[in-house]
N, C-alpha and C positions, 0 to 999 in steps of 0.2 A: 613481536610476537610473530611468527609466519603466519602468511596466507593460509586457509583453511586446506584442510589436504583434496584432491582431486578425487570428485566421486566418482562414484561406479555409475556413466548415465547411458542412458536408450535415447539415442538424436536421432531422426530420421533420416537424414540428410547429410555429404560432406558438408554441404555450407552451414547446416545450424553446426554442426562440429569445430566449423572455424569460428565462427562467430565464438561458442564458449569457450574455444582458446584465447580469444582477444580480447574477451570479457575476464576471464582468471589474467591473465597478463597485464589490463588497464588495474585490475581492483588488485594485484599485490602490488604496483610501481606506483598508484595514485591517491588511492583509498585509504588501504589498512594502516600504510606507515605514521600515518598522521591520525586516524580516529582517533583514538585515547585523550589525544592531548586535543584535537579540537572538541572533542564534547565537551572533555570535561570546561572548555571555554565557553564553550557556548556559540561556539562561531560556525556561519553556515556557510557548506561547502560551494556558494555557486559556481566558483569557477568549474568544478569537479562536471556539474551539472551542463554547461558548455561543452566539453570534452566528450561524454558518452554521448549526446547528441549528435555531436558532429560525426562519432565513430560509428553513428548510426543506431546507438540502444533505445532512442528516449520515442520511438514509432512503431516497434517491432510488430506487434500485430496489428497494423494499418497500413492501406492499399500503399502500392507502390506509385500508385497515379498521382498520390499527394506527397510525395516523400519517407511514407512508413515501408517497413521492411521487408512483408508480407509474409511473417512469420506464423507458424501457427501456435496459440495457445499455451499446447506442450512444449515447444521450444522458448517462445517467449518468458513461462513462468520460472524455465530452469537459471535464464542469464538473473531475473529477478533477487531466486535463493544466491547465487551467484555473491551480487552486490551486498545484499540483505547481509550475507557472511562476514564481508570487508566491513560494512558499516552499514547499521540499519536505518539511518538519515539519507542514505541515498538510498536504499534500495525501498523503503517506504515513500520517499522522493519521488522516485520513477512510479512506483505503484497509482500514486494520487494523479502526477504529471498521467499519466495514459486512462484513468479513470476522467480526469476533465476532459479529455478528446475526447471521449468516447459517445456524449451526447450527440456534436457535431459529427463525428465521423459514420456515422449507423442510422441517424434521425435528421443530418441535414441537409440540405437541396444541393446542387449538383454544384452552382454557385458561391456558394456559402462554403464548400468544401473547399472548391479551387482560387478561394481566395483569402482560406484560414488555416486550413490543414499544413500546409507547405510550412510554414515560420514557425507552428506550435510543434510539430513532427521531426524541424530539422538543429533543435537546440540552443536557439535564438533566445525563442521564451519560453517559459515557465507555468505551466497554470495550478491553478489552488478548484475545489468542489465544494461550492456552498450550498448545500443542503438544511443541517442542520444548525439550531437557531438557541437561545438563551432557552426560550421555555418550550423548544420540540427538539428533543433527540430520538428514542428512540422512536417515540408517537411522530414520524417526519410529516403525515399527512394531515397537523393540525398547523405546520408553520403560519407567521403573521406578516410575515415581509410582504409586500402590496406593492404588485407594478396596474399603472394605472396607463393605457391607452389613451395621448389627446393625436388622433391623424394618421400621421407615416409615425411618432414617436413615442417609447413608453418610457415613463415615470416610477424610479422604484423605491419604495422607502422600506428600511426596515432594518434589523441587524441580525447576521450569522455568524457564527460559533462554533470553536472546536475548531478550524482552518486551518489543516496543514498550509502551508506555504503562506500564509495571512500576510500581508503589508511586506513581501516581498514578489508575488507572482506579477507576473506580465499580463492574464488574463484571467478571467474568474467564468466557472459555467454555475450560473446562478438558479436556483427552482424562487418560484414568485409564485404568491395567488395573483390571479387575474380574473377570478371568475367567484362562485361563492362558495359556502365552505366545501372542506373534503377533500379528496384525493381528484377529483374530478374538475376541481377551481385552478391546477396549478398549470401555469408555465415556462420552460426554461430559457431562458439568456445566456447569450455571452458578452460579457462586462467588460472592458478593455483595463487594465490594471490602473492605468492612469485615467481613469474616466471623473471629470470633477466631479466633487459630492463623495465618491468614495474613499474611505481611511480605514484603517486598522489600529484596531486598540494597541498595548503593552503587549510583547507574547505572555503565554501564560508560564508560569516558574513549574514545571513539572520536575516529576523524579528521576524521567531519566529522558534519553531521543532531546538532549537539551540543546543540543543544534539545530534542531527541527523546526523552526520558528510558530507557533502553533497559536492563533492569534483570535478574536472578534474581527466580522470583519463589517462598516457602519455603511449603507446605502442613504443617502441625506438625499435625495431627490435626482438620484443618477439618470440622466437621458440615453437611452437606448433606441437608435433606430428600429424600426420594423425590421430591417434585414437581417439585425442581429437576434432575432428572436428564434427557437433552433424549434422544429417542429411544429406540431397544432397549437396553436392555442388550446390548455387544457389538458395535454395531454404529456404535461410535464412530471408526472408524478409517475405514467408508464417506464418514461425515459432514463428518469432517477429508478427506479427500481432493477432493469435493464441494466445498469452502470452498474449497481451496486453489485447485483451476482457476481460479474467480472470483477470486479473490485475486488471482493472475499476471495477471489481467488489468489490475490496479486498478494492480499495479508498472508494468508495460509501458505505461501513457496516464501514470502519473507518469517513467518516463523520457524522453518523448517530452518533457512539458513542462518538464523541467529541460533537454533538447538545444535547444529550442524559444527557451526564457530566456539562452541561451548562443549560441546564433546572432544572435540580437535584438541582443544585450551587445555582439559581435564587428562586428557591420556597421556601427550608430551609431558605432563608433569609427572604421573603416575611413571615414568617409564625412567624421570629422570632422580628422582624424591629417592632417599634410600632410609631405612632406620628397619630397625632389628638384623644389619647386616646385609637384608637385602633391599633391592627395587618394590616399593609399595605396590609396583605393577603386581606383583606373587601373588598380593592378599590373597586369598578368595570373595570375601569380603568384596572390596572393591570391585573386582572382575567381576562378580553379580550385576555391579550396581553401573561398568557401563556398557556391561549386555542390554539390560534393560533398556539404557539410553539409546544405545544404537537401535536396536532394536520397534523405538517407536520413533523415531527417528525415518527409517526407511518404510513402516506402513503409514506415517504422515505423507512421505512424498510421492508412495504408492495412491495413496486417496486422492491428491492433489493434480496429479497426473491422469487420472481416470480422469476425473471431474472435467479436465479440461481437453481429454480427447472427445469427451461429449459432446462438449463446446464444437471443436475443430467439425465436428461431425454434422454439427446442427440440429442435431438432437438436446430435448429438456434437460437442461441442467442446474438449476437453481437450488434444490432440495441437495444435489450432491456438492455446490458451492460452499451451502450450510454446513457442511456433514466437514466438510475440509478443513473451513475456516476455523471448526469448534475445534475438531480433534488437534490439527498442526498446531493451533496456539496453546491450548492444552498441553501439548507435548512440550512446546517453547519453555512455557511456565517452571514445569517438572523437570525436565532436563534442567537449566540453566541454576534452578536450585539444589538438583544436586552436584551438578557442576562443583558450585561452593564450597558444597560439603566434602566432596572429595580433595579441594586442597586443605582440610580445615581450617584455621586462623589467616593462612595465607589469601585463602579464598573470598574472606569478607574486607581485604584491604584494595583500592585501587590502583596495588602495585601489579596486579595481574586484572586481564579482564572481566574475570566471571563476574563479579557483581556489579558490572556496566550489562555483562548480558542478561542477568536478572534483572534488574529495573528497570529495561526495553523490554523484556519481555512480558511485564505484564500488562502495556498498553494496547498489544495487540487482542489481547482477550475479550478487550470493548472497542476498538476503534471498526468501523466497517458493518456496526451492526452488533451490540455486545452477545455475548453467549447464550448469556438467557435467551437472548433475541432468535440466533440460530436454533437451538434447539425448540423453540417455537413453531417456526418454519418445517423443524423436521417432522414436529410430532403431527402439523398438520396437515402434511403429506402422509404419513400414515394410518392417521386415523379419520381424516378427515375435520371440518373446520370445528371452531368450539360449540357449544350451545349456545341458544341465544335465551333460552329460556330464564 
């Protein structure tokens, strides 16, 4: 299966163009060829994250002072799209790692950033983000994991759920309740992956993304020095929401990557398959389906890039991030479903990647806030808060 076609991109600098070229070269050589086999075997490609980290792709939106790439989100997201088109496990993993670094990069002290960020951004360490719990998913402010301070040390007790990289991460950004109920009683912590008392359950058995481990993470009396508290006590929920706004753009870019890969595979099949003496690419019904797929992908890409440019300009972008996540992930689900249909019976077999893309697209409508939550965010911006009567 060839790597997806080169997308006509608008990039702001020569450096960004070289970065995209490097990403495509790595994706085509190191990621895409083994993607189907490794996903089928449920194999997590840790060596790929080390490789792309050393190539400078794990810290693109962060400061070069700490080992990052100093790239705008507009560029970082297009790199992410390329990685996800080659293999979603890798694209989503980079997005989650970037999300895991956000709290420290944006809210940590200068000393904390200097101590931890270079290793986090350089490819040697892989992160996980611990907000959701078995009883608090969409209602994240109701989390129950507790952090109790004794002198200069915090003891954390609780269970986190649906954690990407759970059990394989080197560090976990953990949100825990350090005060009273509600959003104002939550604090963020940077927890080492080898901390005594931290363990992961067996990975969830999923319909897609089988190479990306998703697991519960148990914190049984995990002790963390106050130097690893991120931000102020009680600031954790605001930190989490800030990270999720940026993370939703990452999911949007990954979704368009999967959709583009599905379109490319479907179009290649239509050009090669012949029926009634003609390539089936000549049949108007199929041509119209492909046109709709291409238009949806281009619209989704334009939407996530517009939101990214707002972020890069320092403008509010939370509502636009919710719109991008909603539209791009719904697009991925529609396009991958249509791509399976284009191939007929072959689309339903594992001999072609379309059925895998379709299974993978579904989870993107759920992670980083379900699409129902995105609609709530958007409606709240248009109509104001819901009535409390």
